[in-house]
C-alpha positions in Angstrom: 75.6 126.7 122.9 72.4 128.9 121.1 72.2 132.9 121.5 69.4 133.7 124.2 68.1 137.5 124.2 67.7 138.5 127.5 63.8 138.7 128.9 64.9 141.8 131.7 66.9 144.5 132.4 69.6 143.7 134.5 71.4 147.3 135.2 70.7 151.0 134.3 73.7 153.1 134.1 72.8 156.8 135.2 75.0 159.7 134.3 75.6 162.2 136.9 75.1 165.8 136.5 71.9 166.9 135.5 70.8 163.1 135.6 71.2 161.8 139.3 72.7 165.2 141.2 73.0 169.1 139.7 69.7 169.5 138.5 70.5 172.0 135.3 73.8 170.9 134.8 75.3 174.3 136.4 78.4 172.5 138.1 79.8 171.6 134.8 78.7 174.7 132.5 79.0 177.8 134.5 82.8 176.8 135.0 83.7 176.8 131.2 82.4 180.0 131.7 84.8 181.8 134.6 88.0 179.1 133.0 87.3 180.6 129.5 87.2 185.0 131.7 90.3 184.3 133.0 92.4 184.3 129.7 90.5 187.4 128.4 87.6 184.7 126.6 84.0 185.5 127.4 82.0 182.3 126.6 78.8 182.7 127.4 76.4 179.7 129.5 74.5 179.0 126.4 78.1 178.5 124.5 78.9 176.7 127.0 76.3 174.3 126.9 76.6 172.8 123.5 79.2 170.0 123.8 77.9 168.9 127.5 78.3 165.7 128.3 82.1 165.2 126.1 84.9 164.7 128.6 86.0 168.3 129.6 89.5 168.1 128.1 86.9 167.6 124.6 84.8 169.9 126.0 87.2 173.6 125.8 88.8 171.8 122.3 85.0 171.9 120.9 84.2 175.4 122.5 87.4 176.3 121.0 86.3 175.4 117.7 83.8 177.3 117.7 84.7 180.4 114.7 83.3 183.2 116.6 85.2 181.7 120.2 88.1 181.5 118.4 87.9 184.6 117.1 88.0 185.9 120.3 90.3 183.8 121.8 92.7 185.3 118.1 91.9 188.8 119.8 93.0 188.5 122.6 96.0 186.1 121.9 97.1 187.0 118.5 96.5 183.4 117.3 93.8 181.0 117.1 94.0 177.8 120.3 96.0 175.1 119.3 96.0 171.9 121.7 98.7 173.3 124.5 95.8 176.7 125.2 93.6 173.8 125.3 95.5 172.3 127.5 96.2 175.7 129.5 92.1 176.0 129.8 91.6 172.8 130.8 94.3 172.7 133.7 92.4 176.7 135.0 89.0 174.8 134.6 90.1 171.9 136.8 90.7 173.9 140.2 87.7 175.9 139.7 85.3 172.7 138.8 86.9 170.7 142.2 86.3 173.8 144.7 82.8 174.2 143.1 81.6 171.4 142.8 79.7 171.4 146.3 77.8 174.2 145.0 75.5 172.1 142.9 75.4 168.9 144.4 72.3 168.2 145.4 70.1 165.1 144.0 67.6 165.3 142.1 63.9 165.3 143.2 62.3 161.4 142.8 66.5 160.2 142.1 66.6 158.5 145.1 63.4 157.4 145.0 63.6 155.7 141.8 67.1 154.1 141.8 65.6 152.1 144.9 62.8 151.8 142.9 65.5 150.4 140.3 67.4 147.8 143.4 64.2 146.9 144.1 63.3 145.4 140.7 66.9 143.4 141.0 69.3 146.2 138.7 72.4 147.4 139.6 72.9 151.0 139.3 76.3 152.1 137.5 77.4 155.4 136.3 79.2 157.4 133.8 80.2 161.3 133.7 82.2 163.8 131.1 84.2 164.4 134.4 87.8 163.1 135.0 88.4 160.5 138.3 89.6 163.6 140.2 86.2 165.4 140.1 84.8 162.2 140.4 86.1 161.6 143.7 84.4 164.6 145.4 81.2 163.9 143.4 80.7 161.0 144.6 81.8 161.5 148.3 79.2 164.5 148.2 76.1 162.5 146.6 77.4 159.4 149.8 76.7 162.3 152.7 73.0 162.8 150.7 72.1 159.0 150.3 72.7 157.6 146.4 76.0 155.2 146.6 76.3 153.9 142.5 77.9 150.0 142.6 80.3 151.5 140.0 81.6 154.6 138.6 83.3 155.1 135.6 85.1 158.6 135.3 86.1 159.9 131.8 89.9 159.4 131.6 89.5 156.3 132.7 88.5 154.8 129.3 91.0 155.2 126.1 87.8 157.3 124.6 85.1 159.5 126.6 81.9 160.6 125.4 80.2 160.2 123.0 82.3 156.2 122.6 81.0 153.5 124.2 84.0 153.0 126.2 82.6 154.4 129.5 79.6 152.5 129.2 80.7 149.1 128.2 83.2 149.4 131.3 80.3 149.5 133.9 78.7 146.5 131.9 82.5 144.0 132.6 82.4 145.5 136.3 78.9 144.7 137.3 79.4 141.5 135.1 76.2 141.9 132.9 76.2 139.3 130.6 74.5 141.4 127.3 74.5 144.8 126.7 70.3 144.2 125.4 69.7 144.2 129.5 71.8 147.5 130.2 69.7 151.0 130.2 71.6 154.6 129.5 70.2 157.6 130.8 71.3 160.7 130.3 70.4 164.1 129.3 73.3 165.3 127.1 73.2 163.7 123.9 77.0 162.4 124.0 76.2 160.4 126.7 72.8 158.8 124.6 75.1 158.4 122.0 77.3 156.5 124.5 74.4 154.1 125.2 73.5 153.6 121.5 76.7 152.5 120.4 77.1 150.3 123.3 73.6 148.7 122.1 72.2 149.9 125.0 68.6 151.3 125.8 68.3 154.5 126.2 66.3 157.1 128.2 67.3 161.0 127.2 66.1 163.8 130.3 64.8 167.0 128.9 64.2 168.8 132.0 66.8 168.3 134.4 69.5 168.5 132.9 71.2 171.1 130.4 69.1 171.6 127.1 66.7 173.2 129.2 69.0 174.1 132.1 67.1 175.9 134.3 66.8 174.9 138.6 64.4 172.6 139.3 62.3 175.5 141.3 62.6 177.5 137.7 61.4 174.0 135.8 58.3 173.4 138.4 57.3 177.5 137.4 57.3 177.1 133.9 53.6 177.6 132.5 52.3 174.2 130.7 52.5 175.6 127.5 55.8 176.8 127.6 57.0 173.7 129.7 55.3 171.4 126.5 57.0 174.4 123.8 60.6 173.1 126.0 60.1 169.9 125.7 59.6 170.0 122.1 63.2 172.1 121.2 65.4 170.2 123.3 63.3 166.5 121.8 64.9 167.8 118.3 68.1 168.3 119.7 68.1 165.0 120.9 66.5 163.4 117.7 70.2 162.7 115.6 71.4 160.8 119.2 68.2 158.6 118.7 67.4 158.0 122.2 64.9 155.3 122.9 63.0 157.4 125.1 62.3 160.8 126.4 61.4 161.7 130.5 61.2 165.0 132.2 63.6 163.5 135.4 64.8 160.8 136.5 61.5 160.5 138.9 60.0 159.1 135.5 62.6 156.0 135.5 60.8 153.6 137.0 57.8 153.4 134.4 60.0 153.2 131.0 62.2 150.4 132.8 58.4 148.7 133.2 57.7 149.1 129.4 61.6 148.0 129.0 60.7 145.2 130.5 57.9 144.3 128.6 58.9 144.4 125.6 61.8 142.6 126.2 59.9 140.0 127.6 58.1 140.3 123.7 61.7 139.7 121.9 62.5 143.2 121.5 66.3 144.1 121.1 67.2 148.1 121.5 69.7 147.7 118.4 66.1 147.1 116.8 64.6 150.4 117.5 
């Protein structure tokens, strides 16, 4: 037997908030602000967006490790936040998240058409998220009412290590019966999600405008003057540099053209690990 490189993509592994649903990724970020506020600790929306893409407990731990936030917590409680304190915030975050997830459940414009095009091209649709399973259950149900059903879903607490580790992406590979990670593309709006795909040996596509990095509603995004939008693309591109995405596009609506380009590269013998 000899190894044969894949000639075309077999699966797309899609993130959820900021990628397929919730333009601007507001559902998770705003709830972090509210959860900390219930403990008397101020966290700005910009601060809350920083670690986006991680599992939510890890996200809170990372926020608490920011010196300025740690000092705000110390001022309120007399000590820097411990893991037990992080768990207490997480346990308040979870019911808030479940309660308000429906407020930001709309599909991103163009998502359904893009995914339909991928399916017509023979791709399976996997998915993963920084949400835990109890939240994903509601996210998936809401998406179904809007016409989107992924072939497989992996929540962050269903694997030993969440993003930026590759476990969620690889769990999709196994469940979908994909025979080569190089035949997969990971699509995400956060650097942990791109690192996840890179670490899994997949092609990666970073979304610059529909998710956490830009942090605007679809209407605000459309209203941006062309020069300002280009400045934002440049800024966000620099944010993603360290995670080394293969492609950067505004939204999932542009994904079919990227898929066609990746298929052409695979047919020429190129592999994601080599670029």
